[in-house]
C-alpha positions in Angstrom: 30.5 -100.4 23.1 34.3 -101.0 23.9 35.0 -104.6 24.0 36.5 -105.5 27.5 40.1 -107.7 28.2 40.5 -109.0 31.4 44.3 -109.2 32.4 45.2 -111.4 35.7 48.9 -112.0 35.8 50.5 -109.7 38.8 53.8 -109.4 36.4 51.8 -108.2 33.4 51.7 -104.5 33.8 55.6 -104.4 34.3 56.5 -106.8 31.3 53.4 -105.9 28.7 53.5 -102.1 28.1 53.4 -102.8 24.1 50.4 -105.3 24.8 48.8 -102.3 26.6 49.3 -100.1 24.2 48.1 -102.2 21.6 45.1 -103.0 22.9 44.4 -99.8 24.0 44.8 -98.5 20.1 42.2 -101.5 19.1 39.9 -100.0 21.4 39.8 -102.6 24.1 38.6 -101.5 27.9 41.5 -103.0 29.9 40.5 -104.6 33.5 43.7 -105.7 35.4 44.2 -107.4 38.9 45.1 -105.3 41.5 44.6 -107.6 44.3 48.4 -108.7 44.3 47.4 -112.2 44.3 45.9 -114.8 41.7 41.9 -114.7 41.7 39.9 -117.5 43.1 37.3 -119.2 40.9 34.9 -117.2 42.4 36.4 -114.2 41.7 36.8 -115.3 38.0 33.3 -116.0 37.8 32.7 -111.9 38.5 35.9 -110.9 36.4 34.9 -112.9 33.2 31.0 -112.5 33.4 31.3 -109.3 30.9 34.3 -109.6 29.4 35.5 -110.3 25.5 38.6 -111.9 26.0 41.1 -112.5 29.1 45.1 -112.9 29.3 45.2 -115.2 32.0 48.1 -116.1 34.6 47.5 -119.3 36.6 43.8 -118.2 37.7 41.4 -120.8 37.2 39.4 -120.8 33.9 37.0 -123.9 34.6 33.8 -125.0 33.1 31.9 -123.1 35.3 34.1 -119.9 34.6 33.5 -120.5 30.9 30.2 -120.9 30.6 29.2 -118.0 32.9 31.2 -115.9 30.5 28.8 -115.3 27.7 31.0 -112.8 25.8 34.2 -114.7 25.9 36.0 -115.2 22.7 39.7 -115.6 23.5 41.8 -117.0 26.3 45.5 -116.2 26.4 47.9 -118.0 28.7 50.3 -115.7 30.1 53.1 -118.8 29.9 53.0 -122.0 28.7 50.9 -124.6 30.8 47.4 -124.9 29.9 46.2 -126.9 32.8 44.2 -124.3 34.7 42.3 -123.7 31.6 39.1 -126.4 30.7 40.5 -127.1 26.9 37.6 -128.9 26.0 34.8 -126.5 27.1 36.8 -123.8 25.4 36.8 -126.0 22.1 33.1 -127.0 22.5 32.2 -123.3 22.9 34.6 -121.8 20.2 36.4 -120.1 22.3 39.9 -119.7 21.0 43.0 -120.5 23.4 46.6 -119.7 23.0 49.7 -119.4 24.7 53.0 -118.1 25.0 54.9 -121.5 24.7 58.6 -121.2 24.2 59.2 -117.5 25.6 60.2 -118.2 28.7 62.4 -121.5 27.6 66.0 -119.8 28.2 64.7 -118.3 31.5 63.9 -122.0 32.8 66.6 -123.9 31.4 69.1 -121.6 32.8 67.3 -122.0 36.2 67.6 -125.8 35.9 71.2 -125.8 35.1 71.8 -123.6 38.0 70.2 -125.9 40.2 72.4 -128.6 38.5 75.5 -126.7 39.9 73.9 -126.0 43.4 73.5 -129.3 43.7 76.8 -130.8 42.5 78.7 -128.4 44.2 76.7 -127.9 47.3 76.7 -124.5 47.1 73.8 -123.5 49.4 75.3 -125.7 52.1 78.4 -124.1 51.6 77.4 -120.4 51.7 75.3 -121.6 54.8 78.2 -122.6 56.6 80.5 -119.5 55.6 77.4 -117.2 56.6 77.8 -119.2 60.1 81.5 -118.9 60.6 82.3 -122.2 59.1 84.7 -123.3 56.4 83.3 -127.1 56.0 85.0 -128.2 52.9 82.7 -130.7 51.2 83.7 -132.4 47.7 81.0 -131.5 44.9 81.3 -133.3 41.6 81.7 -132.2 38.0 78.8 -132.2 35.7 81.0 -132.9 32.9 80.7 -136.7 31.8 77.1 -136.9 33.9 74.3 -138.3 32.6 71.1 -135.5 32.5 67.8 -137.6 32.1 65.1 -134.8 30.5 61.3 -136.0 30.7 60.0 -133.6 28.2 61.5 -132.5 24.9 59.5 -129.3 24.2 61.0 -125.9 24.3 62.4 -126.0 27.5 63.4 -129.6 27.4 65.9 -129.0 24.3 67.2 -125.5 25.5 67.8 -127.5 28.8 69.8 -130.0 26.4 71.4 -127.6 24.4 72.9 -126.0 27.6 73.8 -129.4 28.8 75.6 -130.7 25.9 78.2 -127.6 26.0 78.7 -128.6 29.5 79.6 -131.8 28.3 76.6 -133.4 30.0 75.7 -136.8 28.4 71.7 -136.4 27.2 69.2 -139.1 27.6 65.5 -137.9 27.4 61.8 -139.7 27.1 59.2 -138.0 25.2 56.7 -140.0 23.1 55.5 -137.4 20.8 59.0 -136.1 19.8 59.6 -136.4 16.1 62.0 -138.9 15.4 63.9 -136.5 12.7 63.8 -133.5 15.3 67.4 -131.8 14.8 68.3 -131.2 18.2 68.4 -135.2 18.8 71.6 -135.1 16.5 72.3 -131.6 17.2 72.7 -132.4 21.0 73.6 -136.2 20.8 70.3 -136.8 22.5 69.6 -140.9 23.3 65.7 -141.1 23.3 64.9 -143.7 26.1 61.5 -145.2 27.6 60.5 -143.1 31.0 61.7 -145.9 33.4 65.2 -146.4 31.6 65.7 -142.5 31.6 64.7 -142.5 35.6 67.1 -145.4 36.0 70.2 -144.0 34.2 70.1 -140.1 35.1 72.3 -138.8 37.5 70.3 -135.4 36.9 66.4 -136.1 36.4 64.9 -132.9 34.9 61.0 -132.5 34.6 59.7 -130.3 31.3 56.1 -131.8 31.2 53.1 -130.5 30.7 50.8 -131.2 33.5 48.1 -133.8 32.2 46.3 -136.5 33.4 48.8 -139.0 31.7 51.8 -137.2 32.9 50.2 -136.4 36.6 52.4 -138.3 39.9 54.8 -139.5 36.8 57.4 -139.2 39.8 56.0 -141.3 42.8 57.4 -143.9 45.4 58.0 -146.6 42.7 59.9 -144.1 40.3 61.9 -142.5 42.8 62.7 -146.1 44.0 64.5 -146.6 40.1 66.5 -143.9 40.6 70.4 -144.0 41.4 70.9 -143.5 45.0 73.2 -140.6 43.9 71.0 -139.2 41.5 69.2 -135.5 41.9 65.7 -134.5 41.0 64.9 -131.3 39.5 61.3 -130.0 39.3 61.2 -126.6 36.9 57.9 -127.4 35.9 54.7 -128.5 37.8 54.5 -129.5 41.1 51.7 -132.1 40.4 54.4 -133.7 38.7 
């Protein structure tokens, strides 16, 4: 009997041609998500009941889903964040969980820097003004010499550091798990600080943290009040942060 793999991300068919070929060569039957949207928990319960592995996007793989998937041996996250997967139950049942951490680091970092320019130069407002036959000349600010505060120095946070360093920005960061000897700290002149000091001193505060019980709602009314009145907040991570 062929082993079955469920692939839920909608964008995977256009990006995973080699993966499809490899899976088929290894004798797997592939079950695609043809709904055009993410599965609900009830749909995942049904889809995962007879599968051996799943390549998942943001679809919920809860305790209920995992315990109902009696044949499930491996979960591969099409992305970096694992907050939609019950890791404790997967570990308890011996189900391997992997992710594609780092593969989108440059893309997300470029988007983050793009938002910096958008905000610093009032690009969106100016573009909309011109489209409305206006010509409101608004002064912007330079990124060079400004301080970027990075919460989370994982793959994406380090890539943002590299780009910000190239723009001449001063870099401060918070990451309680970073190795003090990490080469990126000296290479990009990163100053490691505690959470509140980063929030208070940043001109651009950018979030690159995983969503966990520890990091959820790390930005709230109290931390927002700590920010400079002129500071900008950019979140290309999870909205729940």
